[in-house]
ZADO-799367 format. One record per residue (C-alpha): y, x, z negated; residue in three letters. Coordinates in steps of 0.02 Angstrom, whole numbers, padded with zeros to 5 digits, always signed. Each point is the difference from the previous one (the first is absolute). Last residue first. Example, Ala and Ser with C-alpha at 12.3 -4.5 7.8 and 13.67 -1.06 7.14 Angstrom:
// residues 2
-00053+00684-00357SER
-00172-00069-00033ALA
//
This chain:
// residues 391
+03212-00760+01429HIS
-00120-00135-00059ALA
-00179+00002+00060HIS
-00092-00161+00043TYR
-00186-00033+00007VAL
-00096-00145+00073CYS
+00155-00049+00097PRO
+00074-00177-00006ILE
+00026-00099+00159LYS
+00131-00135-00029ILE
-00025-00178+00064ASN
-00086-00058-00160LYS
+00154+00035-00108PRO
-00030+00135-00130PHE
-00065-00014-00179MET
-00028+00139-00127ILE
-00149-00008-00117TYR
+00008+00079-00170TYR
-00094+00091-00136ALA
+00020+00030-00185GLY
+00028+00123-00141LYS
+00123-00034-00139ASN
+00166+00068-00063ASN
+00103-00148-00059MET
+00062+00027-00177TYR
+00186+00012+00035GLY
-00007-00130+00139ALA
-00078-00128-00116LEU
+00118+00037-00145GLU
+00157+00007+00106GLU
-00046-00160+00092ALA
-00028-00089-00166VAL
+00166+00064-00068LYS
+00105-00052+00150GLY
+00001+00023+00188ARG
-00124-00008+00142GLY
-00176+00071+00000TYR
+00004+00103+00161PHE
-00172+00075+00029ILE
-00008+00182+00050ASP
-00132+00055+00125ALA
-00116+00141+00043ARG
-00153-00015+00110ILE
+00038+00103+00155ALA
+00116+00124-00083GLY
+00174+00021-00073LYS
+00098-00112-00117ILE
+00083+00141-00097ALA
+00170-00008+00086GLY
-00008-00188+00021GLY
-00025-00140+00126THR
+00051-00183+00019ASP
-00037-00162+00091GLN
-00188-00003+00029ALA
-00042-00184-00032ILE
-00123-00047-00136PHE
-00155-00111-00009LEU
-00091-00001-00166ARG
-00159+00046-00092ASN
+00031+00055-00179TYR
-00154+00001-00109ASP
+00042-00003-00185PHE
+00079+00111-00133SER
+00069-00075-00161PRO
+00187-00022-00033PHE
+00110+00028-00153ASN
-00022+00183-00044THR
-00054+00039+00176THR
-00158-00002+00106LYS
+00056+00022+00178PRO
-00051-00126+00134THR
-00152+00036+00106THR
-00021+00048+00183THR
-00032-00083+00168GLU
+00157-00006+00107VAL
+00020-00091+00165TRP
+00141+00074+00102ILE
+00112-00097+00120PRO
+00097+00116+00118ALA
+00188-00019-00005GLY
+00041+00184-00016TYR
-00118+00106+00101PRO
-00138+00109-00074TYR
-00033+00187+00007LEU
+00168+00086-00013ARG
+00059-00147-00106ALA
-00121+00045-00140ASP
+00000-00168-00089ILE
+00111-00099-00118ALA
-00054-00179-00030ILE
+00091-00167-00002SER
-00093-00154-00059ARG
-00007+00029-00188GLU
+00188-00035-00016SER
+00082-00016+00170THR
+00108+00140+00069LEU
+00162-00032+00093PRO
-00004+00068+00178VAL
+00056+00168+00070GLY
-00172+00061+00048GLN
+00012+00132-00136GLY
+00023-00132-00133GLY
+00155-00091-00061ILE
+00004-00047-00184PRO
+00082-00119+00001SER
+00071-00162+00067ASP
+00188-00007+00018GLY
+00111+00152-00019LYS
-00062+00177-00024VAL
+00109+00143-00061SER
-00058+00169+00061ARG
-00106+00134-00082PHE
-00035+00185+00001PHE
-00169+00072-00051VAL
-00038+00171-00075TYR
-00156+00105+00026SER
-00022+00159-00101PRO
-00135-00076-00114ASN
-00012+00129-00138GLU
+00172-00071-00045GLU
-00083-00150-00081MET
-00108+00107-00114ILE
+00141+00114-00057LYS
+00114-00149-00034LYS
-00138-00085-00099GLY
-00023+00152-00109ALA
+00183-00013-00052SER
+00013-00190+00006PRO
-00155-00041-00105ASN
+00020-00186-00040LYS
+00051-00041+00179HIS
-00140+00104+00076LEU
-00127-00081-00116TRP
+00053-00179+00041VAL
+00004+00035+00187MET
-00170+00083-00002MET
-00081-00142-00098ASP
+00066-00123+00131VAL
-00069+00112+00138ALA
-00171-00023-00078SER
-00131+00064-00120SER
+00089+00140-00092ILE
-00081+00035-00168LYS
+00115+00109-00105ASP
-00019+00189-00004LYS
+00136+00029+00128CYS
+00069+00157+00080HIS
-00147+00079+00091LYS
-00105-00155+00029LYS
+00158-00092+00052PHE
+00016+00112+00151LEU
-00146-00082+00092PRO
+00100-00161+00026GLY
+00158+00085+00067ILE
-00046-00026+00182SER
+00093+00113+00119LYS
+00107-00069+00142TYR
+00050+00124+00134SER
+00183+00052+00010HIS
+00108-00079+00135GLY
+00140-00060-00113ASN
-00033-00185+00028GLU
+00069-00150+00096ASN
+00043-00185-00012HIS
-00119-00078-00126TYR
+00060-00165-00071GLY
+00125-00061-00128VAL
+00031-00172-00072LYS
+00148-00019-00118LEU
+00000-00133-00135GLU
+00118-00120-00082GLY
+00112+00039-00147GLY
+00107+00150-00047GLU
-00149+00079-00087GLN
-00088-00006+00167LEU
-00185-00038+00017LYS
-00049+00127+00133ILE
-00140-00059+00113VAL
-00115+00125+00081GLY
-00062+00088+00155SER
-00100+00151+00056GLY
-00141-00015-00128GLN
-00003+00187-00032ILE
+00190+00016-00009HIS
+00000-00154-00112MET
-00124+00096-00106PHE
+00127+00137-00028PHE
+00132-00131-00044LEU
-00121-00072-00128ARG
-00018+00172-00078ALA
+00187+00033+00003LYS
+00040-00158-00098ASN
+00181-00051-00027ASP
+00047-00036+00180THR
+00150+00039+00109TYR
+00060-00080+00161ALA
+00025+00035+00185ILE
+00054+00180-00033GLU
+00037+00095+00161LEU
+00180+00045-00041LYS
-00022+00184+00047LYS
+00067+00063-00165GLY
-00169+00045-00072ASN
-00136+00019+00131LEU
-00072+00166-00062LEU
+00015-00060-00180GLY
-00149+00073-00093LYS
-00108-00150+00046ASN
+00031+00038+00183ILE
-00058+00179-00026ALA
-00157-00060-00091SER
-00049-00118+00141HIS
+00026+00133+00132SER
+00141+00034+00124PHE
+00014+00187-00035HIS
-00163+00035+00091ALA
+00054-00095+00155LYS
-00119-00137+00057GLY
+00135-00119+00054LYS
+00176+00068-00024LEU
+00058+00011+00180LYS
-00069-00172+00043LEU
+00071-00072-00162ILE
+00180+00045+00045ASP
+00068-00173-00043LYS
-00089+00000-00168PRO
-00116-00150-00026THR
+00046-00117-00143ALA
-00036+00058-00177TYR
-00057-00092-00155ILE
+00084+00094-00141PRO
-00064+00024-00179TYR
+00140-00025-00127LYS
-00008-00181-00059PHE
+00011+00018-00188LYS
+00150+00117-00013LYS
+00077-00090+00148THR
+00000+00020+00188LYS
+00060-00154+00092LYS
-00100-00119+00111ARG
-00112-00033-00148SER
-00187-00001-00032GLY
-00158-00074-00070ASN
-00151+00029+00110LEU
-00127-00112+00087GLU
-00141+00067+00109ILE
-00053-00085+00161GLU
-00187+00031+00007TYR
-00135+00123+00044TYR
-00189+00004-00003GLY
-00144+00118+00035THR
-00153-00016+00110PHE
-00116+00146+00037LYS
-00133+00012+00134GLY
-00178-00049+00041VAL
-00060-00026+00179ASN
-00074+00174+00016SER
-00035+00066+00174MET
+00053+00176-00049LYS
+00154-00015+00112ALA
+00047-00166-00084ASP
-00073-00172+00033PHE
+00087-00167+00029VAL
-00088-00164+00037LYS
+00082-00087+00146TYR
+00051-00184-00004PRO
+00032-00091+00165ILE
+00154-00110+00010PHE
+00076-00151+00087TRP
-00109-00151-00038LYS
-00068+00065-00167GLU
+00177+00036-00060PHE
+00058-00175+00046PHE
-00157-00080-00072LEU
+00038+00077-00170ARG
+00180-00062+00009ALA
-00057-00177+00038GLU
-00126+00008-00142LEU
+00128+00071-00120ASN
+00119-00147+00019ASN
+00155-00065+00087LYS
+00025+00105+00155LEU
+00169-00022+00083ASN
-00028+00097+00159SER
+00134+00066+00118ASN
+00012+00172-00079LEU
-00189+00022-00009ALA
-00025-00063+00178GLU
+00132+00119+00066ASN
-00075+00141-00103CYS
-00176-00026+00070VAL
+00063-00009+00179SER
+00122+00146-00016MET
-00121+00122-00079TRP
-00061+00088+00157ASP
+00181+00000+00064SER
+00050+00101-00154VAL
-00123+00134+00047THR
-00175+00039-00058GLY
-00074+00026-00173GLY
-00014+00189-00011ILE
+00139+00111+00067GLU
+00071+00037-00173THR
+00170+00047-00073LEU
+00119-00118+00089LYS
-00096-00161-00031SER
-00030-00144+00120ILE
-00019+00124+00141HIS
+00139-00022+00128LYS
-00020-00086+00169ASN
+00068-00167-00063PRO
+00157+00077-00078LYS
+00011-00028-00188ARG
+00076-00159-00074LYS
-00167-00089+00019ILE
-00079+00112-00132ILE
+00132-00028-00135ALA
-00013-00190+00004GLN
-00188+00019+00012CYS
-00002+00094-00164SER
+00089-00144-00087LYS
-00126-00122+00073GLN
-00139+00108-00070PHE
+00068-00027-00176ALA
-00012-00188+00028GLN
-00177+00021+00065PHE
-00047+00102-00154ALA
+00055-00142-00114ASP
-00094-00125+00109LEU
-00154+00109-00014GLN
-00034-00054-00180CYS
-00171+00080-00013ASP
-00164-00092-00030TYR
-00073+00002+00177GLU
+00016+00188+00014TRP
-00111+00020-00154HIS
-00062+00171+00058LYS
+00048+00030+00181LEU
-00157+00017+00106ASP
+00011-00183+00053SER
+00165+00044+00082PHE
-00098+00108+00120ALA
+00001+00189+00020ALA
+00049+00133+00125GLN
-00020+00175-00071GLN
+00155+00110+00000PHE
+00009+00185-00042HIS
+00154+00091-00068VAL
+00058+00179+00015GLU
+00155+00092-00053LYS
+00064+00166+00065LEU
-00090+00025+00165GLN
+00100+00091+00133LYS
-00060-00011+00178LYS
-00046-00184+00007THR
-00106-00115+00104LYS
-00049-00175-00052THR
-00169-00085+00007PRO
-00021-00187+00036ALA
-00062-00137-00115CYS
-00140-00124-00026SER
-00134+00134-00009SER
+00005+00046-00184LEU
-00187-00025-00023GLY
-00020+00132-00133LEU
-00110+00110+00107MET
+00120-00021+00145VAL
+00145+00052-00110LEU
-00092+00153-00061LEU
-00038+00056+00177PHE
+00182-00027+00050MET
+00063+00099-00148ILE
-00124+00141+00034TRP
+00064+00013+00179PRO
+00182+00000-00061THR
-00012+00145-00122LYS
+00033-00045-00180ILE
+00154+00056-00096LYS
-00010-00034-00185ASN
+00140-00099-00079LEU
+00094+00059-00153SER
+00020-00137-00082MET
+00342-00254-00447TYR
+00169+00001-00030ASN
+00069-00079+00159LYS
+00156+00049+00093ASN
+00108-00112+00112ARG
+00047+00092+00157GLY
-00030-00129+00134THR
+00041-00155-00097GLY
+00072-00041-00164MET
//
């Protein structure tokens, strides 16, 4: 999973610094410090808030989030003290700024939600997130650990390969001849990169999108695979393409998979419109592994734009659950930990919720595409800017 995982589903306006500062003063965003930048690619605004501002904060099961946070702390403390807690962003302080909170988290044996809730309130300050247009509304999608049927050997039934990363990937990345369609046509044949084979090309395609999966082997047992690398071509969503090729009602990723599998010829054309291709590695132990390098926790791990936000940061989400065939929609207010990212997870208020594994997870993740807002939390000893620009 991790740093290159794609997602199926903002251009940001540039605003001159003096106008930004005036706007921030008018909005009362005074509990932060400005940052300087030469090149502005992505922009996010922070407004300091209180835990009482978080909708239904007192009703969440924060103990689950605390246990996910402990995993993040294990990764954070392994980095050098003077390093930023994440490689891709300068926001959120250094590892040394997080040592006290992580040491307490790792040495605590909290027993209930109240204790976990008080832990976060003791150590963190929540900040409401706004984008460049000063909107606090963004898009939330979902992902999961997909299951496929497969075999370690190629057969008439199991004929679609799951590839490991080519040794010369750095030379191949981004090259025109190294596209999705070229790989499907046999570009990697004979290179002994096949980890396993599966019987469903559509589900394999969605495993590329999800970034990880579990192969139920015909020989017995299962094989876990996770994102390792990609071909260097930009991800392109196939959702809009169904209007051209399909007259059926497509309401979710699950519908897409079913249609692509039943219509292999048109399905192949649609899937290859996305030139991106993902390579996998075998994963042992807990899975899937997120961009931070820690195992993800169902409905507690979240994928964010890692150029804006650091891994390990708690994020309070306020959105709604998807309405599906079997589940109604309702308010969804929950504490997550930023532990993953994705190729299409870009922007100030954009996130992907990890739903776990199995049929329920597949249904919820497949239908999830709702608007919402969030608050990101940083330790109290860290000074957070009013506005941050990613490079």
